[in-house]
LUMTIVO-138642 format. One line per 2 residues: number of its first residue (from 0); their letters; for each residue y, z, x of C-alpha. Coordinates in steps of 0.02 Angstrom, whole numbers. Layout:
! residues N
NUM = a = Y,Z,X | ...
//
This chain:
! residues 321
0 = xx = -1683,-7407,4797 | -1669,-7574,4881
2 = xx = -1576,-7500,5031 | -1703,-7359,5040
4 = xx = -1846,-7482,5035 | -1769,-7586,5174
6 = xx = -1738,-7431,5278 | -1916,-7371,5249
8 = xx = -1980,-7544,5294 | -1890,-7542,5461
10 = xx = -1946,-7365,5496 | -2126,-7419,5466
12 = xx = -2100,-7573,5574 | -2025,-7467,5712
14 = xx = -2176,-7352,5708 | -2292,-7501,5715
16 = xx = -2192,-7576,5858 | -2192,-7408,5949
18 = xx = -2380,-7393,5933 | -2401,-7572,5988
20 = xx = -2293,-7546,6142 | -2383,-7386,6186
22 = xx = -2549,-7474,6169 | -2486,-7619,6275
24 = xx = -2427,-7503,6411 | -2593,-7410,6413
26 = xx = -2686,-7576,6418 | -2582,-7636,6566
28 = xx = -2609,-7470,6655 | -2796,-7478,6624
30 = xx = -2804,-7653,6698 | -2706,-7597,6850
32 = xx = -2820,-7447,6876 | -2986,-7537,6847
34 = xx = -2950,-7702,6935 | -2827,-7676,7076
36 = xx = -2858,-7840,7163 | -2916,-8011,7106
38 = xx = -2901,-8152,7229 | -2983,-8298,7319
40 = xx = -3009,-8314,7506 | -3062,-8463,7611
42 = xx = -3212,-8477,7726 | -3218,-8654,7795
44 = xx = -3227,-8769,7644 | -3283,-8629,7528
46 = xx = -3168,-8530,7415 | -3235,-8356,7380
48 = xx = -3172,-8258,7229 | -3175,-8068,7232
50 = xx = -3116,-7915,7136 | -3090,-7734,7190
52 = xx = -3087,-7575,7088 | -3032,-7397,7127
54 = xx = -3000,-7321,7298 | -3094,-7226,7432
56 = xx = -3252,-7271,7525 | -3272,-7460,7514
58 = xx = -3433,-7519,7431 | -3476,-7702,7426
60 = xx = -3590,-7741,7278 | -3698,-7895,7312
62 = xx = -3769,-7960,7149 | -3938,-8039,7123
64 = xx = -3987,-8218,7090 | -3974,-8318,7195
66 = xx = -3859,-8434,7099 | -3774,-8308,6984
68 = xx = -3596,-8243,6982 | -3540,-8061,6986
70 = xx = -3483,-8041,6805 | -3637,-7940,6758
72 = xx = -3593,-7812,6892 | -3415,-7773,6839
74 = xx = -3467,-7621,6735 | -3569,-7552,6881
76 = xx = -3420,-7579,6996 | -3304,-7488,6875
78 = xx = -3424,-7342,6858 | -3441,-7319,7046
80 = xx = -3254,-7344,7071 | -3220,-7174,6993
82 = xx = -3240,-7101,7167 | -3244,-7254,7280
84 = xx = -3170,-7425,7309 | -3292,-7554,7243
86 = xx = -3291,-7740,7280 | -3382,-7878,7187
88 = xx = -3375,-8062,7226 | -3445,-8226,7163
90 = xx = -3568,-8294,7290 | -3525,-8466,7357
92 = xx = -3540,-8603,7228 | -3554,-8481,7081
94 = xx = -3426,-8425,6952 | -3249,-8439,7019
96 = xx = -3306,-8470,7199 | -3294,-8656,7235
98 = xx = -3376,-8781,7352 | -3329,-8962,7384
100 = xx = -3514,-9004,7378 | -3674,-8909,7348
102 = xx = -3816,-8950,7466 | -3909,-8880,7616
104 = xx = -3754,-8899,7724 | -3652,-8780,7615
106 = xx = -3785,-8661,7546 | -3881,-8552,7669
108 = xx = -3912,-8369,7707 | -3806,-8378,7864
110 = xx = -3658,-8450,7771 | -3677,-8320,7633
112 = xx = -3682,-8179,7761 | -3529,-8251,7847
114 = xx = -3438,-8251,7679 | -3462,-8062,7675
116 = xx = -3392,-8044,7850 | -3240,-8151,7810
118 = xx = -3212,-8043,7655 | -3226,-7883,7757
120 = xx = -3100,-7945,7884 | -2983,-8003,7745
122 = xx = -2987,-7830,7664 | -2961,-7748,7835
124 = xx = -3116,-7640,7816 | -3195,-7572,7974
126 = xx = -3357,-7510,7895 | -3420,-7521,7718
128 = xx = -3570,-7474,7613 | -3675,-7617,7549
130 = xx = -3758,-7606,7379 | -3875,-7754,7363
132 = xx = -3969,-7781,7201 | -4124,-7892,7190
134 = xx = -4086,-8047,7295 | -3927,-7955,7344
136 = xx = -4037,-7830,7435 | -4112,-7972,7536
138 = xx = -3938,-8033,7581 | -3882,-7855,7626
140 = xx = -4033,-7836,7740 | -3996,-8003,7822
142 = xx = -3813,-7957,7846 | -3873,-7798,7932
144 = xx = -3963,-7904,8064 | -3801,-7997,8103
146 = xx = -3660,-7871,8082 | -3739,-7695,8093
148 = xx = -3584,-7621,8174 | -3485,-7640,8014
150 = xx = -3608,-7549,7900 | -3588,-7367,7853
152 = xx = -3742,-7362,7741 | -3847,-7472,7628
154 = xx = -3913,-7455,7451 | -4058,-7571,7411
156 = xx = -4069,-7577,7221 | -4230,-7663,7163
158 = xx = -4215,-7765,7322 | -4316,-7923,7349
160 = xx = -4360,-7853,7520 | -4340,-7884,7705
162 = xx = -4461,-8031,7712 | -4540,-8159,7595
164 = xx = -4681,-8048,7533 | -4609,-8049,7357
166 = xx = -4656,-8232,7338 | -4840,-8187,7332
168 = xx = -4828,-8090,7169 | -4658,-8096,7081
170 = xx = -4699,-8243,6967 | -4861,-8162,6910
172 = xx = -4775,-7996,6876 | -4639,-8078,6773
174 = xx = -4766,-8174,6668 | -4873,-8019,6641
176 = xx = -4727,-7926,6561 | -4701,-8057,6425
178 = xx = -4798,-8058,6262 | -4873,-8216,6188
180 = xx = -4721,-8256,6081 | -4601,-8233,6227
182 = xx = -4710,-8340,6340 | -4717,-8479,6210
184 = xx = -4529,-8471,6185 | -4497,-8474,6373
186 = xx = -4609,-8626,6395 | -4525,-8716,6251
188 = xx = -4347,-8687,6311 | -4393,-8727,6491
190 = xx = -4451,-8897,6429 | -4294,-8922,6325
192 = xx = -4183,-8883,6474 | -4288,-8994,6588
194 = xx = -4264,-9135,6462 | -4075,-9119,6473
196 = xx = -4024,-8984,6349 | -3913,-8874,6458
198 = xx = -3814,-8802,6313 | -3773,-8617,6311
200 = xx = -3887,-8598,6160 | -4036,-8669,6254
202 = xx = -4002,-8563,6407 | -3978,-8407,6299
204 = xx = -4142,-8436,6207 | -4230,-8457,6373
206 = xx = -4144,-8300,6438 | -4192,-8200,6285
208 = xx = -4376,-8243,6310 | -4369,-8204,6497
210 = xx = -4259,-8048,6490 | -4400,-7941,6421
212 = xx = -4483,-7947,6593 | -4334,-7862,6674
214 = xx = -4306,-7707,6566 | -4414,-7563,6504
216 = xx = -4307,-7530,6350 | -4294,-7693,6255
218 = xx = -4129,-7646,6177 | -4055,-7712,6340
220 = xx = -4131,-7886,6318 | -3969,-7963,6249
222 = xx = -3870,-7902,6401 | -3993,-7975,6525
224 = xx = -4018,-8133,6422 | -3833,-8173,6431
226 = xx = -3834,-8144,6619 | -3981,-8262,6639
228 = xx = -3879,-8402,6561 | -3771,-8401,6719
230 = xx = -3908,-8458,6837 | -3873,-8610,6944
232 = xx = -4046,-8686,6979 | -3981,-8799,7118
234 = xx = -3910,-8654,7219 | -4064,-8549,7180
236 = xx = -4179,-8683,7249 | -4071,-8714,7403
238 = xx = -4073,-8530,7449 | -4260,-8511,7429
240 = xx = -4286,-8668,7532 | -4173,-8596,7667
242 = xx = -4263,-8429,7664 | -4426,-8518,7699
244 = xx = -4345,-8633,7827 | -4281,-8486,7930
246 = xx = -4444,-8390,7900 | -4344,-8246,7827
248 = xx = -4401,-8084,7908 | -4273,-7952,7950
250 = xx = -4394,-7823,8018 | -4387,-7866,8204
252 = xx = -4197,-7864,8212 | -4183,-7701,8114
254 = xx = -4281,-7599,8242 | -4120,-7526,8312
256 = xx = -4029,-7502,8146 | -4007,-7316,8111
258 = xx = -3879,-7305,7972 | -3936,-7216,7811
260 = xx = -4023,-7325,7681 | -4067,-7281,7501
262 = xx = -4206,-7386,7425 | -4209,-7364,7237
264 = xx = -4307,-7456,7103 | -4412,-7433,6947
266 = xx = -4596,-7387,6950 | -4624,-7531,6829
268 = xx = -4513,-7652,6924 | -4566,-7833,6947
270 = xx = -4530,-7792,7130 | -4683,-7695,7184
272 = xx = -4682,-7531,7279 | -4758,-7617,7431
274 = xx = -4595,-7715,7452 | -4496,-7552,7451
276 = xx = -4618,-7479,7579 | -4591,-7628,7695
278 = xx = -4404,-7601,7684 | -4430,-7416,7715
280 = xx = -4530,-7455,7872 | -4397,-7578,7933
282 = xx = -4251,-7460,7902 | -4298,-7305,8002
284 = xx = -4168,-7193,7920 | -4214,-7233,7740
286 = xx = -4271,-7144,7582 | -4366,-7217,7434
288 = xx = -4331,-7163,7255 | -4445,-7229,7117
290 = xx = -4388,-7205,6937 | -4512,-7196,6793
292 = xx = -4495,-7300,6634 | -4383,-7418,6730
294 = xx = -4402,-7601,6776 | -4271,-7704,6869
296 = xx = -4105,-7630,6811 | -4098,-7446,6854
298 = xx = -3923,-7420,6785 | -3987,-7476,6615
300 = xx = -4165,-7407,6600 | -4138,-7246,6699
302 = xx = -3950,-7226,6700 | -3940,-7038,6728
304 = xx = -4062,-7035,6874 | -3994,-7195,6950
306 = xx = -3813,-7135,6956 | -3864,-6959,7010
308 = xx = -3958,-7028,7160 | -3819,-7150,7203
310 = xx = -3689,-7013,7184 | -3778,-6897,7306
312 = xx = -3804,-7037,7432 | -3625,-7097,7422
314 = xx = -3555,-6921,7437 | -3653,-6892,7597
316 = xx = -3597,-7058,7671 | -3414,-7065,7620
318 = xx = -3283,-7135,7737 | -3110,-7061,7763
320 = x = -2982,-7200,7757
//
């Protein structure tokens, strides 16, 4: 009985070990498939961290902010990498992208656009598709005024626009989407943070109050709240100051741009339809898609329609590599 018990024990252990090894192998394979590249490149004194997923037509996903990293866009990148190569990166000074110092000499729209060009050259991509979300749409539009020859197509997802028109209404629209309790909570935690409480708890409470303005279905509030904890207010302020300094307006330089552009956003977005129309007028070969019951994150509020529209657009603008 003792020998039998020992033998049975080892047989059980071998089965457990076998399952463990199988699971480990599958896990390693899944990592290899989903994240093929993870590296850092140098642009002057800036170190820019990036990740790639999948293979096929290269799509650079430019996240919003400014002043946030790309972690919140990894799931979107993985989804779109089923038929394409997707690239996400941490904008300069955020996440795993490092700067020696953070001031007006190291944070500007021109430097951020040049980071994209350095990344494109590093990856040996001739042309790519840009998917710019929120502020990322503003950066994608700006990049198009500097390096149009390297763009296959553009997707503007809830884009902040091609000029500074959004500044006239965005704050009001965000406030109007919050109820009294959320407004009170936001004001309280803003004061706490201003008084020196920069803990994750304080930032998360602030994010939870603010996140309701960005989604139609409030079950997504926790996801957006966590993302809002990442914001770097110094970088955010520097970028908005630079946008005003350069009198950000891409329209004149986009007059000759004729690559396809998809402009997609929610009907209830904090970014108003007039901003989408201005982009539509600037990009001559563009189409607007407005999704109902959807605010600022189409892939959350209107997932089916969002990915259907992106899928059709990407299929018609694929690149053979």
